[in-house]
C-alpha positions as CSV (number, residue, x, y, z in Angstrom):
1,M,58.4,145.5,94.7
2,T,58.4,146.0,98.4
3,E,55.5,144.3,100.4
4,L,53.1,146.7,102.4
5,K,53.7,146.2,106.0
6,T,50.4,147.3,107.3
7,K,48.0,144.5,106.6
8,A,44.7,143.2,108.0
9,N,45.4,140.5,110.7
10,A,43.6,138.4,113.3
11,R,44.5,140.5,116.3
12,S,41.8,141.1,118.7
13,V,40.3,144.6,118.3
14,E,38.7,144.2,121.7
15,R,41.9,143.5,123.2
16,F,43.8,146.5,121.5
17,V,41.0,149.0,122.9
18,A,41.1,147.4,126.3
19,G,44.8,148.2,126.4
20,I,44.4,151.9,125.9
21,T,45.3,153.0,129.3
22,D,43.7,156.6,129.1
23,E,40.1,156.2,129.8
24,T,38.9,159.1,127.8
25,R,41.0,157.9,124.9
26,R,39.5,154.5,125.2
27,R,35.9,155.9,125.2
28,D,36.7,157.9,122.3
29,V,38.0,155.0,120.3
30,E,34.8,153.0,121.3
31,R,32.6,155.8,120.0
32,L,34.5,156.0,116.7
33,I,34.4,152.4,116.3
34,A,30.5,152.6,116.4
35,V,30.4,155.6,114.0
36,M,32.7,153.9,111.4
37,K,31.1,150.5,111.7
38,A,27.7,152.0,111.2
39,A,28.8,154.1,108.3
40,T,30.9,151.3,106.3
41,K,28.5,148.4,107.6
42,A,31.8,146.6,108.3
43,E,33.1,144.9,111.3
44,P,36.4,146.4,112.9
45,R,39.8,144.6,112.1
46,M,43.3,145.2,113.2
47,W,45.6,146.5,110.5
48,G,49.2,146.3,111.7
49,D,49.7,146.8,115.3
50,S,47.7,150.0,115.9
51,I,45.1,150.7,113.2
52,I,41.5,149.7,113.4
53,G,40.2,149.5,109.9
54,F,36.8,149.1,108.4
55,G,36.0,147.4,105.1
56,S,38.6,146.8,102.5
57,F,39.2,147.6,98.7
58,H,41.8,146.4,96.3
59,Y,44.0,149.1,94.4
60,S,46.6,148.9,91.7
61,Y,48.7,151.8,90.3
62,A,50.0,152.1,86.8
63,S,53.5,151.2,88.3
64,G,52.2,147.6,88.9
65,R,52.0,148.3,92.7
66,E,48.8,146.8,94.1
67,G,47.1,145.8,97.5
68,D,44.4,145.9,99.9
69,W,43.5,148.7,102.2
70,F,40.8,149.6,104.5
71,V,37.9,152.0,103.6
72,A,38.1,153.9,106.9
73,G,40.1,153.6,110.1
74,L,41.4,155.2,113.1
75,S,44.5,154.9,115.4
76,P,44.8,156.4,118.9
77,R,48.2,157.9,118.5
78,K,49.7,159.5,121.4
79,G,49.3,163.2,120.7
80,T,46.1,162.8,118.4
81,L,43.4,160.5,117.3
82,T,44.1,159.7,113.5
83,L,41.2,159.1,111.5
84,Y,41.6,157.6,108.0
85,V,39.1,158.2,105.2
86,L,39.9,156.8,101.9
87,P,40.7,157.3,99.1
88,G,41.4,160.8,100.4
89,L,39.7,164.0,101.5
90,Q,39.4,165.7,98.1
91,D,35.8,164.3,97.8
92,H,34.8,165.8,101.1
93,Q,35.6,169.6,100.8
94,D,32.0,170.4,101.3
95,L,31.8,168.6,104.7
96,L,35.3,169.7,106.0
97,P,34.2,173.1,107.2
98,K,31.4,171.4,109.1
99,L,33.7,168.9,110.8
100,G,35.2,170.9,113.4
101,T,38.7,171.4,114.8
102,F,41.4,169.1,113.1
103,T,44.3,169.1,110.9
104,T,44.6,166.9,108.0
105,G,47.1,165.0,105.7
106,K,46.2,163.4,102.3
107,S,43.7,160.8,103.8
108,C,44.1,161.4,107.6
109,I,42.2,163.7,109.8
110,Y,44.1,164.4,113.2
111,V,41.8,165.2,116.1
112,K,43.2,166.0,119.7
113,R,39.9,165.2,121.3
114,L,36.7,163.7,119.9
115,D,34.6,166.4,121.4
116,D,36.5,168.6,118.8
117,I,34.6,167.1,115.8
118,H,31.0,166.7,114.7
119,L,30.3,163.0,114.6
120,P,27.5,163.0,112.4
121,T,29.6,164.9,109.7
122,L,32.4,162.3,110.2
123,R,29.8,159.5,109.7
124,T,28.6,161.2,106.5
125,M,32.2,161.3,105.2
126,V,32.9,157.8,105.9
127,G,29.6,156.5,104.4
128,R,30.4,158.6,101.3
129,A,33.9,157.0,101.1
130,A,32.4,153.5,101.7
131,K,29.9,154.1,98.7
132,R,32.5,155.3,96.4
133,L,34.9,152.5,96.9
134,A,32.1,150.0,96.8
135,K,31.5,151.2,93.2
136,G,35.1,150.6,92.4
137,L,36.1,154.4,92.3
138,T,39.5,155.2,93.9
């Protein structure tokens, strides 16, 4: 079985954020960290080289694959801010229309600028995901 490459590590979140050269993007990341930290009640940790994750949960599939993953996270990619809300966006269909301008993947929200989304709605989504995963529902 292949081992997951993206794992929580001891790299410094502060150093990672300080290394973001675009000042607007850096401020956006700092605001997102505050929102996700408040919603998950978890400290930020680096996962891999470029994802800031909050909280964690253990998953296992019928195939035997299992691992640990973050509850919510973000990555300041070159073209978009990538926001992760686990275990997926299916539980947030009522909130997505209120979120703003974005595109999605299965568990990802892609945002060009943080001002394009409604942060209180994002906080509700992340808080809902954290509560669901704390109960062991995936």
